N, C-alpha and C positions, 0 to 999 in steps of 0.2 A: 743829832743820832747819838744814841746813846749805846753802850753796849756791858751786860755784866751776865754772869755764871750763873745756875741753877744746879741741882741735884735732885734727880727724884728716885723714891726708892721703890723696885718692883719683884719679887719674889725674891728679898732678900739681897739682892747687888742694886749697885749703887749706877747711875746713869748722870755723867755729869754732859750740862748742855749749854750752848752762850747763846743770849738772850738780843737782839738788834731790835731796840726800838725807835721808830721812826716818829719825828713829826710828823703828826698826823696833819693830811689837807687834807680835801674831800674831795680837791679837781685832780691829787692823784691815783694810780691804780695801781699803788704797790697797800699792801696788810701790813697795820700798824706795826706788830710782829715779829720777823723771821727765827726762827729756832734753828741752829749750827751746831755737830756735831763733827770734833776734830775738823772744822772750817765746811763741812759741806751741808749741804741747805738740806733741811730736816721736813722742816714743816713753816706755814706760816700761818698768826691768827690774828683774827680783827676783835676787838670788845663792842656789846653793844651797847645801848643806853643804860644798863644797870652793872656795867662790867665782868657778865660773863663770858667769857671765851669762845668763838666757833672758829675753827679751822677753816680756814678761805683756800688754802693750799696744802696737800698731802704729796709728799714728793717718793713716799712708800720705805722710807731709809726704817722706820720704826712700827711696830704694829701699835693700832686702835688705841688698846689702853694705853699703853706709853703717852700718847699724843694726849688721853684725857687727862692723866696723871701731871703733864706738863701745863696743860688748861689751870687743872685745880692748883698747880703751884706758882703759875702768872695769877690768878684772884685773887691768890693769897696774897703774896707780894703786893699789888698793886689796888686791894680794897681798904 
């Protein structure tokens, strides 16, 4: 398990999130990436075979547009 921070910009505001990257194991029911804000789970993402992120858990802490910005940032960092 690794963790790192990302920043996304939305409407001239900066939002910081912590990303936890779990070693991927097909037998595990956990998503590959968990996103936290101030220690609280925001969402989880799972990459498809081409590296595009899909939301596998939305905790309703941030809006859909922000989740898409987080996914875009993760795709950029990981490709």
